[in-house]
KOLMARGU-277361 format. One record per residue: residue in three letters; x, y, z of N, C-alpha, C in turn; residue number from 0. Coordinates in steps of 0.1 Angstrom, whole numbers. Atoms other than C-alpha are relative to their C-alpha. Example, Ala and Ser with C-alpha at 12.3 -4.5 7.8 and 13.67 -1.06 7.14 Angstrom:
KOLMARGU-277361
NODE type    nu    nv    nw   cau   cav   caw    cu    cv    cw seq
NODE  ALA     9   -12     0   123   -45    78     9    12     0   0
NODE  SER    -9   -11     0   137   -11    71    -8    11     8   1
This chain:
KOLMARGU-277361
NODE type    nu    nv    nw   cau   cav   caw    cu    cv    cw seq
NODE  MET    13    -1     6   266   -31   -44   -11    -7     8   0
NODE  ILE    11     6    -7   232   -38   -29   -12    -1   -10   1
NODE  ASP    12     2     8   204   -54   -49   -12     0     9   2
NODE  THR    11    -2    -9   173   -41   -32   -13    -7    -4   3
NODE  HIS    12     6     4   148   -62   -51     3   -12    -9   4
NODE  ALA    -3    12     7   154   -98   -61   -11   -11     3   5
NODE  HIS     9    11    -3   132  -129   -64     7   -14    -2   6
NODE  LEU    -8    12     1   157  -157   -58    -7   -12     4   7
NODE  GLU     8    12    -3   130  -180   -44    -7    -5   -12   8
NODE  SER     7     3    13   116  -181   -80     5   -14    -5   9
NODE  THR    -3    13     7   115  -215   -98    11     2   -10  10
NODE  HIS   -10    -2    10   138  -199  -123    14    -4     5  11
NODE  TYR   -13     3    -6   166  -207   -99     1   -13     7  12
NODE  ASN     0    13    -7   157  -242   -88    12    -8    -2  13
NODE  ILE   -12     9     4   186  -258  -106    13     5     6  14
NODE  ASP   -13    -5    -4   214  -235   -95    -1    12     9  15
NODE  ARG     1   -11    -9   202  -211   -68    12     3     8  16
NODE  GLU   -12    -2    -8   232  -216   -46    11     6    -8  17
NODE  ALA   -11    -5     9   256  -210   -75    -3    15    -4  18
NODE  VAL     4   -14     3   237  -178   -85     4     9    12  19
NODE  ILE    -3    -9   -11   240  -164   -50    15     1     3  20
NODE  LYS   -14    -1    -2   276  -173   -46     7     9   -11  21
NODE  ARG    -6    -8    11   284  -158   -80    -3    15     2  22
NODE  SER     4   -14    -3   266  -126   -69    10     6    10  23
NODE  PHE    -9    -5   -11   286  -122   -37    15     0    -4  24
NODE  ASP   -13     0     5   318  -131   -55     3    11   -10  25
NODE  ASN    -2   -11    10   312  -103   -80    -5    14     5  26
NODE  GLY     2   -14    -5   307   -73   -57   -13     3     6  27
NODE  VAL    12    -2    -7   272   -77   -44     2    -2    15  28
NODE  GLU    -3     1   -14   273   -71    -7   -13    -5     8  29
NODE  LYS    12     4    -7   236   -75     3   -11    -1   -10  30
NODE  ILE    12     2     9   203   -86   -13   -12     0     8  31
NODE  ILE    14     1    -5   167   -80    -4    -8    -9    -8  32
NODE  ASN     8     9     7   146  -109   -14   -15     3     2  33
NODE  ILE    13    -6    -1   110  -100   -21   -11   -11    -1  34
NODE  GLY    12     9     0    78  -119   -12   -11     6    -9  35
NODE  THR    12    -5     8    48  -117   -36   -13    -8     3  36
NODE  SER    11     8    -4    25  -143   -19     3    -5    14  37
NODE  LEU    -3     6   -13    21  -160    15    11   -10    -1  38
NODE  GLN   -10    11     2    41  -190     2    13     6    -4  39
NODE  GLY   -12    -7     4    66  -168   -15     7     7    11  40
NODE  SER    -6    -7   -11    71  -148    16     7    -9    10  41
NODE  TYR    -7    10    -9    78  -179    37    13    -4    -6  42
NODE  GLU   -12     5     7   103  -190    11    11    11     0  43
NODE  SER    -9   -11    -1   119  -155    11     7     0    13  44
NODE  ILE    -6     0   -13   124  -157    48     9   -11     2  45
NODE  ASP    -9    12    -1   138  -192    46    13     3    -6  46
NODE  LEU   -12    -3     7   163  -180    21     9    10     8  47
NODE  ALA    -8   -10    -8   173  -150    42     6    -6    12  48
NODE  ASN    -6     7   -12   178  -172    72    12    -9    -3  49
NODE  SER   -11     8     4   202  -193    52    13     7    -4  50
NODE  TYR   -11    -8     4   225  -164    42     1    12     8  51
NODE  LYS    -2   -12    -9   239  -137    64    -4    13    -7  52
NODE  ASN     2   -13     6   237  -110    38   -12     0   -10  53
NODE  ILE    13    -1     7   202  -118    23   -10     3    11  54
NODE  PHE    11    -5    -9   172  -101    39   -13    -2    -8  55
NODE  ALA    13     3     6   135  -106    33   -10    11     1  56
NODE  SER    12    -8    -2   104   -86    26   -11   -10    -2  57
NODE  VAL    12     8     2    69  -101    29   -10     9    -6  58
NODE  GLY    11    -8     7    42   -90     5    -9    -9    -8  59
NODE  ILE    10     7     8    12  -100   -15    -2     8   -12  60
NODE  PHE     2    -7    13    12   -90   -52   -14     2    -3  61
NODE  PRO    14    -2     3   -20   -75   -65    -6   -12    -6  62
NODE  GLU     8    11     5   -46  -102   -71     5   -14     5  63
NODE  GLU    -5    13    -4   -26  -129   -54    -9    -6    11  64
NODE  GLN     8     5   -11   -49  -132   -23   -14     6    -2  65
NODE  LYS    13    -5     2   -86  -130   -30    -8     2    13  66
NODE  LYS     8     0   -12   -98  -136     6     8     6    11  67
NODE  ILE    -7    -6   -11   -86  -111    32    -8    -1    13  68
NODE  ASP     8     2   -13  -101  -127    63    10     1    12  69
NODE  ASN    -8    -1   -13   -88  -128    99    11   -10     0  70
NODE  ASP   -11    11     0   -68  -160    93    11     5    -9  71
NODE  PHE   -10    -6     9   -50  -144    64     8    11     6  72
NODE  LYS    -7   -12    -6   -43  -112    83    10    -4    11  73
NODE  LYS    -8     5   -10   -29  -131   112    13    -6    -5  74
NODE  LYS   -12     6     6    -6  -152    91     9    10    -6  75
NODE  PHE    -9   -10     6     7  -122    72     7     8    11  76
NODE  GLU    -7    -8   -10    14  -102   103    10    -8     8  77
NODE  ASP   -10     9    -6    31  -132   119    13    -1    -8  78
NODE  LEU   -11     0     9    53  -134    89     8    13     0  79
NODE  ALA    -7   -13     1    61   -97    89     8     3    13  80
NODE  ARG    -7    -2   -12    73   -99   125    12   -10     1  81
NODE  MET   -10    10    -1    98  -127   117    14     6    -2  82
NODE  LYS   -14    -4     1   136  -123   120     4     2   -15  83
NODE  LYS    -5    -4    13   153  -107    90   -10     5   -10  84
NODE  VAL    10    -7     8   121   -92    76     3    15     1  85
NODE  VAL    -4   -14    -1   131   -57    67   -10    10    -7  86
NODE  ALA     9    -8     8   101   -45    46   -13    -7    -2  87
NODE  ILE    13     5     5    65   -50    35    -1     2   -15  88
NODE  GLY     1    -2    15    60   -57    -2     7   -11    -7  89
NODE  GLU     5   -11     7    60   -59   -29   -15     0     0  90
NODE  CYS    14    -2     0    25   -46   -29    -4    12    -8  91
NODE  GLY     4   -12     8     5   -21   -48   -12    -2    -9  92
NODE  LEU    11     1     9   -18   -18   -78     5    -3   -14  93
NODE  ASP    -5     3    14   -14   -33  -113   -13     0    -9  94
NODE  TYR    12    -1     9   -40   -22  -139     3    -5   -14  95
NODE  VAL    -4     6    13   -21   -39  -168    -2   -15     0  96
NODE  ILE     1    14     0   -17   -75  -158   -14    -5     5  97
NODE  PHE    13     4    -6   -49   -76  -138   -11    10    -4  98
NODE  LYS    10   -10     5   -73   -55  -159   -14    -5    -1  99
NODE  LYS    13     5     1  -103   -78  -157    -9     7    11 100
NODE  GLU     8    -6   -11  -115   -63  -124    -2    15    -2 101
NODE  LYS     2   -13     5  -131   -31  -135     2    11    11 102
NODE  THR    -1   -10   -10  -131   -12  -102    13    -1     8 103
NODE  PHE   -13     3    -7   -99   -28   -88    -1     1    15 104
NODE  GLU     2    -2   -15  -114   -27   -53     7   -11     8 105
NODE  HIS    -7    10    -7   -99   -60   -43    15     4     1 106
NODE  GLN   -14    -5     0   -64   -47   -52     2    11    10 107
NODE  LYS    -1   -12   -10   -70   -15   -32    -1    -5    14 108
NODE  GLU     2     5   -13   -82   -34    -2    13    -7     5 109
NODE  LEU   -12     7    -4   -52   -57    -2    12     9     2 110
NODE  PHE   -11   -10    -1   -28   -28    -7    -2     8    13 111
NODE  ARG     2    -7   -13   -44    -8    22     4    -8    12 112
NODE  PHE    -3     9   -11   -41   -38    45    15    -1     2 113
NODE  GLN   -15     1    -2    -3   -41    38     6    13     4 114
NODE  LEU    -5   -13    -5     2    -4    43    -3     1    15 115
NODE  GLU     3     0   -15   -15    -8    77    10    -8     8 116
NODE  ILE   -10     8    -7     9   -35    87    13     7     0 117
NODE  ALA   -13    -8     1    39   -15    75     0    11    10 118
NODE  GLN     2   -11    -9    26    14    95     1    -5    15 119
NODE  LYS     1     6   -14    19    -7   126    14    -5     5 120
NODE  LEU   -13     6    -4    53   -24   126    12     9    -3 121
NODE  ASN   -11   -10     4    73     7   114    10    -6    -9 122
NODE  LEU    -9     5    10    86   -11    84    -3     8   -13 123
NODE  PRO     2    -7    13    92     5    50    -8    -9   -10 124
NODE  VAL     9     7     9    69    -5    21     6     0   -14 125
NODE  ILE    -5     1    14    80   -17   -14   -12     0    -9 126
NODE  ILE    13    -2     8    54    -5   -39     2    -3   -15 127
NODE  HIS     1     4    14    46   -20   -73   -11     7    -6 128
NODE  GLY    11    -7     7    26     0   -98     1    -1   -15 129
NODE  ARG     1    -1    14    15    -2  -134   -13     6    -4 130
NODE  ASP    12    -8     4    -9    23  -149    -9     3    11 131
NODE  SER     8    -2   -12   -20    30  -114     5    10    10 132
NODE  TYR    -7    -8   -10     2    56   -98    -9    11     6 133
NODE  SER     9   -10    -6   -26    82   -94    -8    -6    12 134
NODE  ASP     7     7   -11   -46    57   -73     9    -4    11 135
NODE  ILE   -10     4   -11   -15    45   -54     3    13     8 136
NODE  PHE    -3   -12    -8    -7    81   -45   -11     4     9 137
NODE  GLU    11    -4    -8   -42    88   -33    -1    -9    13 138
NODE  ILE     1     9   -12   -41    58   -10    12     2     9 139
NODE  VAL   -12    -1    -8    -5    62     2     0    13     8 140
NODE  LYS     0   -13    -7   -10    99    11    -9     1    12 141
NODE  SER     9     0   -12   -37    90    36     6    -7    12 142
NODE  PHE    -8     7   -11   -11    70    57    11     9     5 143
NODE  THR   -11    -7    -6    14    85    81    11   -10     3 144
NODE  PHE   -12     9    -2    48    69    79    11     8     8 145
NODE  SER   -12    -6    -6    80    75    98     9     5   -11 146
NODE  GLU   -10    -4    10   111    87    80     2   -11   -11 147
NODE  ARG    -2    11     9   113    52    65   -13    -4    -7 148
NODE  SER    12     2     7    83    55    42     0   -13    -9 149
NODE  GLY    -1    11     9    94    31    15     7     3   -13 150
NODE  VAL    -6    -2    13   104    28   -21   -10    -4   -11 151
NODE  ILE     8     3    12    86    29   -55    10    -8    -8 152
NODE  HIS   -10     9     7   103    -1   -72    -2     0   -15 153
NODE  CYS     0     1    15   111    -5  -109    -6    12    -6 154
NODE  TYR     7   -12     4   103    31  -116     3     3   -15 155
NODE  LEU    -2    -2    14    97    39  -153   -10    12    -5 156
NODE  GLU     9   -11     3    73    69  -151     6    13    -1 157
NODE  ASN    -6   -13     2    77   106  -155     4     8    12 158
NODE  TRP    -6    -8   -11    93   133  -134   -11     6     9 159
NODE  GLU    11    -6    -8    60   149  -122    -5   -10    10 160
NODE  THR     5    10    -9    48   116  -107    11    -3    10 161
NODE  ALA   -11     3    -9    82   109   -92     1    11    11 162
NODE  GLN     0   -10   -10    81   143   -75   -10    -1    11 163
NODE  LYS    11     2   -10    48   135   -58     4   -10    11 164
NODE  PHE    -4    10   -10    62   104   -42    13     4     8 165
NODE  LEU   -11    -6    -7    95   121   -33    -5     9    11 166
NODE  ASP     5    -9   -10    75   147   -15    -7    -7    12 167
NODE  LEU     6     8   -11    58   120     6    11    -8     8 168
NODE  GLY   -11     7    -8    93   107    17     4   -13    -6 169
NODE  PHE    -4    13     6    96    78    -7    13     1    -7 170
NODE  ASN   -11     2     9   127    66   -24    -5    -5   -13 171
NODE  ILE     4     5    13   127    56   -60    11    -9    -5 172
NODE  SER    -9    10     4   144    25   -74    -1    -3   -15 173
NODE  PHE    -1     3    15   156    16  -109     6   -14    -3 174
NODE  THR    -4    13     4   161   -17  -127     8     1   -13 175
NODE  GLY    -7     1    13   179   -29  -158    -8     5   -12 176
NODE  ALA     8    -5    11   150   -16  -178     4    14    -4 177
NODE  ILE    -5   -14     4   167    19  -178    11    -1   -10 178
NODE  THR   -10     2    10   193     4  -201    -6    -3   -14 179
NODE  TYR     7     3    13   167    -3  -228    -2    13    -8 180
NODE  LYS     2   -12     8   162    21  -257   -14     6     3 181
NODE  LYS    12    -8    -1   135    48  -257    -5     1    15 182
NODE  LYS     3    -2   -14   137    54  -220     3    15     5 183
NODE  GLU    -4   -14    -2   141    92  -222    -7     6    12 184
NODE  GLU     8    -5   -12   113    99  -196     6    -4    13 185
NODE  VAL    -6     4   -12   129    79  -169    15     6     2 186
NODE  SER   -14    -7     0   164    94  -178    -2    13     6 187
NODE  GLU     2   -14    -6   149   128  -169    -1    -1    15 188
NODE  VAL     2     2   -14   139   114  -135    13    -2     7 189
NODE  ILE   -14     3    -5   174   100  -129     8    13     1 190
NODE  LYS    -8   -13     0   189   134  -138    -4     9    11 191
NODE  LYS     6   -11    -9   166   155  -116    -1    -4    14 192
NODE  MET     3     3   -14   160   135   -85    12     0     9 193
NODE  PRO   -12     0    -9   182   137   -54     7   -14     1 194
NODE  LEU    -7    12    -1   209   111   -53    -2    -8    13 195
NODE  ASP     2     7   -13   202   104   -16   -14    -6     2 196
NODE  ARG    14     7     0   167    91   -25    -1   -11   -10 197
NODE  MET     0     9    11   178    67   -52     5   -14     4 198
NODE  MET    -5    14    -2   182    29   -51     0    -8   -13 199
NODE  VAL    -2     8    12   191     2   -75    -5   -15     3 200
NODE  GLU     5    13    -1   177   -33   -81     1    -8   -13 201
NODE  THR     1     8    12   175   -62  -105   -14    -4    -4 202
NODE  ASP    13     7     1   140   -75  -100     2   -13    -7 203
NODE  CYS    -3    13     6   157  -107  -111   -11   -11     5 204
NODE  PRO    -6     4    13   149  -131  -128    -5     9   -12 205
NODE  TYR     6    -8    11   131  -103  -148     9    12    -3 206
NODE  LEU    -6   -13     4   143   -71  -166    15     0     0 207
NODE  THR   -15     1     2   178   -82  -175     5    12    -8 208
NODE  PRO    -6   -11     8   200   -53  -186     2    -3   -14 209
NODE  GLN     0     2    14   203   -48  -223    12    -9    -5 210
NODE  VAL   -12     8     4   238   -64  -225    -3   -15     0 211
NODE  PHE     4    15    -1   222   -98  -215   -15    -2    -2 212
NODE  ARG    15     0     1   186   -91  -225    -4   -13    -7 213
NODE  GLY     5    13     5   167  -123  -232     5   -12     8 214
NODE  GLN    -5    10    -9   187  -142  -206    -6     2    14 215
NODE  ARG     5    -1   -14   177  -148  -169     9    11     7 216
NODE  ASN    -8   -10    -7   187  -119  -147     5    -6    13 217
NODE  GLU    -7     4   -12   209  -122  -116     4    12     8 218
NODE  PRO    -3   -11    -8   217  -100   -86    14     7    -4 219
NODE  MET   -13    -7     3   253   -94   -99    -1    10   -12 220
NODE  TYR     2    -9    11   239   -76  -129    -5    14     4 221
NODE  VAL     4   -14    -5   228   -47  -107    11    10    -3 222
NODE  LYS   -11   -10     3   262   -32  -116    -3     7   -13 223
NODE  TYR     3    -7    13   248   -24  -151   -11    11     2 224
NODE  VAL     9   -11    -3   220    -3  -135     8    11     6 225
NODE  ILE    -8   -11    -5   246    16  -115     8     7   -11 226
NODE  GLU    -8    -6    11   267    21  -146    -9    10    -8 227
NODE  LYS     9    -8     8   237    35  -165    -3    13     7 228
NODE  ILE     3   -12    -8   228    59  -137    12     9     0 229
NODE  ALA   -12    -8     0   264    71  -135     2     7   -13 230
NODE  GLU    -1    -6    14   264    77  -173   -10    12    -1 231
NODE  ILE    11   -11     2   231    97  -172     4    12     9 232
NODE  ARG    -3   -11    -9   243   118  -142    14     5    -1 233
NODE  ASN   -14    -5     1   279   122  -153     7    -1    13 234
NODE  LEU    -7     3   -13   292   106  -121     8   -12    -2 235
NODE  SER    -7    13     1   316    78  -114    -8   -11     5 236
NODE  PHE     7    12    -5   304    43  -108     1     0    15 237
NODE  GLU    -2     0   -15   318    46   -72    -9     9     7 238
NODE  GLU     9   -10    -7   298    77   -64   -14    -5     0 239
NODE  VAL    14     5     0   265    61   -75    -1   -12     9 240
NODE  GLU     0    12    -8   274    28   -58    -1     4    15 241
NODE  LYS     0    -4   -14   282    45   -25   -13     6     4 242
NODE  ALA    12    -7    -4   251    67   -25   -12   -10     1 243
NODE  THR    11     9     0   227    39   -34     1   -11    11 244
NODE  ASN    -2     9   -12   243    15    -8    -5     7    12 245
NODE  GLU     3    -7   -13   239    42    19   -15     1     1 246
NODE  ASN    15    -2     0   202    48     9    -7   -13     3 247
NODE  ALA     6    13    -3   194    11    10     2    -4    15 248
NODE  ILE    -3     3   -14   211     6    44    -8     9     9 249
NODE  LYS     8    -9    -8   193    36    58   -15    -4     0 250
NODE  LEU    15     3     1   158    26    45    -3   -14     7 251
NODE  PHE     3    13    -5   160   -11    54     7    -4    13 252
NODE  GLU    -8     2   -12   183    -8    84     7   -13     0 253
NODE  ILE    -7    13     1   205   -36    72    16     3     1 254
């Protein structure tokens, strides 16, 4: 199993981070992509990746994290993106739920475009976060030209029509433990209809713990419950979904 989106640098793991990582690898997780959401978090993600053979890093700035996009910030970010074991840019994108005070969202858009430019320049896939903002994300992303490794829409919970638009742009779509919650018929339709060779799985830990452990801290080893749910929805074996999602992650991130 490959957890393509974890936040193990989070303070939620300060007491037992090493034990959580060991437990994950002991329980079938083969590789983990640890995700940056700020300059500091990206540094920490890289440090973590450098400490473990099978952990890799992405560097990204979450919407609203960085207010000043000056030359110093741009240089620091690009320097980070060029570092060893960095396999993607993100998570980045637009969030019109958490950060709804900014009426035009122009700062978020500027920050998002900058990160897409770096991804394009360095030929790295991009990991995209969106909430109530997919129409604007699509309009921005479609103006960029990516290689075959466009990227992934992470933690997807939207409808099939929106998914199709991003699949047509060459993006993968990734699912979290949120698909195990009740009243997720819309995303179940996406899982049924989309090509298996464009699908990935993630935990987004410490958040979005699968239903069986909901209310507790999430961990990379719980990615198996995401695979189980996809297998159930598509009437496939666990092994078939695991193999396909592993291959998709390896291809996208070149890990």
